[in-house]
C-alpha positions in Angstrom: -0.1 253.7 -127.5 -3.1 251.3 -128.0 -2.8 251.1 -131.9 0.8 250.9 -131.7 0.6 247.9 -129.7 -2.0 246.7 -132.2 -0.2 247.1 -134.8 3.3 245.3 -133.6 1.1 242.4 -132.9 -0.3 242.1 -136.2 3.3 242.6 -137.6 4.8 239.9 -135.1 2.0 237.2 -135.7 2.2 237.7 -139.6 6.0 237.2 -139.4 5.7 234.0 -137.4 2.7 232.9 -140.2 5.3 233.7 -143.1 8.1 232.0 -141.1 5.7 228.7 -140.8 5.4 228.6 -144.7 6.7 225.4 -146.8 10.7 226.5 -147.2 10.6 225.5 -151.0 11.9 227.3 -154.2 9.1 229.7 -155.7 7.8 227.5 -158.7 8.6 228.4 -162.2 6.3 229.8 -164.9 7.5 227.0 -167.0 7.0 223.8 -164.7 4.8 220.9 -165.2 1.3 220.8 -164.5 0.2 218.3 -162.5 -1.5 216.5 -165.1 1.6 216.4 -167.5 3.8 215.4 -164.8 1.5 212.4 -163.9 1.6 211.5 -168.1 5.5 211.7 -167.7 5.7 209.0 -164.8 3.0 206.4 -166.5 5.0 204.4 -168.4 4.7 200.9 -166.9 8.6 200.1 -167.4 9.7 202.8 -165.0 11.3 201.6 -161.7 9.9 202.9 -158.2 13.6 204.7 -157.4 13.1 206.0 -160.9 9.7 207.7 -160.6 10.4 208.7 -156.9 13.5 210.7 -157.9 11.1 212.3 -160.6 9.0 213.3 -158.0 11.6 214.3 -155.3 12.9 216.8 -158.1 9.7 218.6 -158.7 9.4 219.1 -155.4 13.2 220.2 -154.9 12.2 222.5 -157.8 9.3 224.0 -156.0 6.7 222.5 -158.9 3.8 222.5 -156.1 0.5 224.6 -155.7 0.6 227.7 -153.8 -2.2 226.8 -151.4 -0.3 223.8 -150.3 2.5 225.9 -149.3 0.7 227.4 -146.3 0.7 225.8 -142.8 -2.2 226.0 -140.9 -2.2 225.8 -137.0 -3.8 222.8 -135.2 -4.2 223.8 -131.5 -4.0 220.6 -128.8 -5.3 221.4 -125.8 -4.5 219.1 -122.6 -3.7 219.1 -118.7 -1.4 216.8 -117.7 -0.2 216.3 -114.0 -2.7 219.4 -113.1 -1.0 221.6 -115.6 -2.8 223.3 -118.6 -0.8 222.9 -121.9 -1.8 224.5 -125.6 0.5 223.2 -127.9 0.1 224.8 -131.4 1.7 222.7 -134.3 2.0 223.9 -137.9 0.5 221.6 -140.8 0.5 221.7 -144.7 -3.2 222.9 -145.7 -3.1 219.8 -147.5 -1.4 216.9 -148.8 2.0 217.2 -151.3 0.8 217.8 -154.5 2.8 218.7 -157.7 1.9 221.3 -160.2 -0.1 224.6 -160.0 -3.5 225.8 -158.2 -5.7 224.9 -161.1 -3.8 221.6 -162.3 -2.0 219.3 -159.7 -1.7 215.5 -158.7 -1.3 214.5 -155.5 1.8 212.1 -155.4 1.6 209.1 -153.1 5.4 208.3 -152.1 6.9 205.4 -150.1 8.0 206.8 -146.6 11.6 206.9 -147.4 10.7 209.9 -150.2 8.4 211.3 -148.0 11.3 211.5 -145.5 13.3 212.9 -148.0 11.0 215.5 -148.8 10.5 216.4 -145.3 14.1 216.9 -144.5 14.3 219.0 -147.5 11.6 221.2 -146.5 12.6 221.1 -142.7 9.1 219.5 -141.6 8.7 216.3 -140.2 5.5 213.6 -140.5 2.8 213.2 -138.5 1.8 210.8 -135.5 -1.4 209.2 -135.5 -2.6 212.0 -132.7 -1.7 214.7 -134.5 -3.8 213.1 -137.7 -6.6 212.7 -135.6 -6.2 216.6 -134.2 -6.0 217.8 -138.0 -8.9 215.8 -138.9 -10.9 217.6 -136.0 -9.9 220.9 -137.2 -10.0 220.4 -140.7 -12.4 223.3 -142.7 -13.4 221.0 -145.8 -13.4 217.3 -144.7 -14.0 214.9 -147.7 -15.9 211.8 -147.5 -12.8 209.2 -148.4 -13.4 207.4 -151.7 -11.3 203.7 -151.8 -10.9 201.8 -154.9 -11.4 198.0 -155.0 -7.7 196.8 -153.9 -5.8 195.0 -156.7 -2.4 194.6 -157.9 -2.6 197.7 -159.7 -2.9 199.9 -156.7 0.5 200.9 -156.6 0.9 202.1 -160.5 0.4 205.4 -161.7 -3.1 204.9 -163.7 -4.7 204.2 -160.3 -2.9 207.4 -158.7 -4.7 209.4 -161.4 -8.0 207.9 -161.4 -7.9 208.4 -157.5 -6.7 211.9 -157.9 -9.4 213.1 -160.6 -12.1 211.4 -157.9 -11.0 213.6 -155.0 -10.6 216.9 -157.4 -14.4 216.3 -157.9 -15.2 216.1 -155.0 -13.1 219.7 -153.9 -14.7 221.5 -156.8 -17.4 222.4 -154.2 -14.6 223.7 -151.8 -12.3 225.7 -154.6 -12.4 229.4 -152.8 -11.4 227.8 -149.6 -8.6 225.7 -150.9 -7.3 228.5 -152.5 -7.1 230.3 -149.4 -4.9 227.4 -147.8 -8.1 226.0 -145.8 -7.0 223.0 -143.6 -8.3 219.7 -146.1 -8.8 216.1 -144.5 -10.3 212.8 -145.6 -8.6 212.4 -149.0 -5.7 210.4 -148.1 -4.4 208.1 -145.3 -1.4 209.4 -144.0 2.3 208.2 -143.3 3.0 208.5 -140.0 5.7 208.8 -137.3 5.6 205.5 -135.4 7.7 203.4 -133.0 5.9 200.7 -135.4 8.6 201.7 -138.5 11.3 199.9 -136.7 11.8 196.7 -134.7 11.2 194.3 -137.9 13.7 192.6 -140.2 13.2 195.7 -142.6 11.7 198.9 -141.9 8.0 199.3 -142.5 5.7 202.0 -143.9 3.2 202.9 -140.9 -0.1 204.5 -142.3 -2.8 205.7 -140.7 -6.4 207.4 -140.8 -8.5 208.1 -144.0 -11.3 209.4 -141.9 -14.6 209.2 -142.4 -17.4 212.2 -142.2 -18.4 210.5 -138.6 -15.0 210.8 -137.7 -13.7 207.2 -137.1 -10.5 206.6 -139.4 -11.0 203.5 -142.3 -7.2 203.0 -141.4 -6.3 201.5 -138.4 -2.7 202.2 -137.3 -0.9 199.5 -139.9 2.8 198.5 -140.5 2.6 195.2 -142.6 3.6 196.5 -145.6 7.7 197.1 -146.2 9.0 200.8 -146.9 9.2 200.4 -150.6 5.1 200.2 -150.7 3.1 203.3 -152.1 -0.6 202.9 -153.2 -3.3 205.4 -154.7 -4.6 206.2 -151.0 -1.5 207.0 -149.2 -0.8 211.2 -148.6 2.2 212.8 -147.2 1.4 215.8 -144.7 4.3 217.8 -143.9 4.3 219.3 -140.3 7.0 222.0 -138.9 9.1 220.9 -136.9 8.8 224.2 -134.3 5.7 224.4 -132.3 4.8 226.9 -129.6 4.0 225.2 -126.2 2.4 227.6 -123.7 4.1 230.4 -126.0 7.5 229.5 -126.1 8.7 227.7 -129.3 9.8 223.8 -128.8 10.8 221.0 -131.3 8.3 218.3 -131.8 11.2 216.0 -131.8 12.0 216.9 -128.5 8.3 216.7 -127.3 8.5 213.5 -128.7 11.3 212.3 -126.5 10.1 213.9 -123.0 9.0 211.6 -120.5 5.5 213.2 -119.6 5.0 215.7 -122.3 5.1 213.4 -125.3 1.3 212.7 -124.8 0.7 215.8 -126.1 1.8 214.6 -129.7 1.8 210.5 -129.0 -0.6 208.3 -127.9 2.1 205.4 -127.9 4.5 207.2 -125.7 7.8 208.2 -126.2 9.0 208.3 -130.2 12.8 208.4 -129.7 13.1 208.1 -133.8 10.6 210.6 -135.3 11.7 209.9 -138.9 11.8 207.1 -141.4 15.5 205.8 -142.6 16.4 206.1 -146.6 
């Protein structure tokens, strides 16, 4: 009887984990590699909107590395009003990339495209609190590698340069990465925040890029408009479904809860947990 219970639990756990994989089409054998795709959008005459449509097309076709399709559980424990809470959120193992396990390209995007991809995959973007927890619990922690700021930091050649730097850093962690171990420190996050709204035009809110001492290089920042995307930005996708004390819950609902929002937000209630586009 005990063996049957163990088997049932393993099957049940396996079903939960499988349900938390990124919901995308299977990648085709003839899909572009990351370097091939990067070269296809390097033309400086390509407008931002055209570039982002090309990125979206690749994601929609399922052209992402296998390791980045996996969600990793991140556990957040807090005592709220005398009650112990254990929240398990499911986060993509790495930032969004195009290509395959051997040749991939991290794609910085505007928040508008990041939100379109989140909607496509039935996911959401993280809050600041989530980003901090993801970094704390990451298996692979890379030292941030900033490139001196110039007007070229929003261009594809600089995206490629930074991509090559990060890929070189990851060479020592190849086995762990291929097994979808959680990676952090390689990008800043586009985050969900109340600071998106309240300005004449919606903003992109960025945060993170933690150093090895655990301190974030980038404080919460919303001075760029929503058309800004530079080489340092990454898209981390979070499953909309989480587990709170063993029960399924929608993170968007938790963010609106007057008391329990503090499990996922350090700025109080977030009514609109997404970017407009």
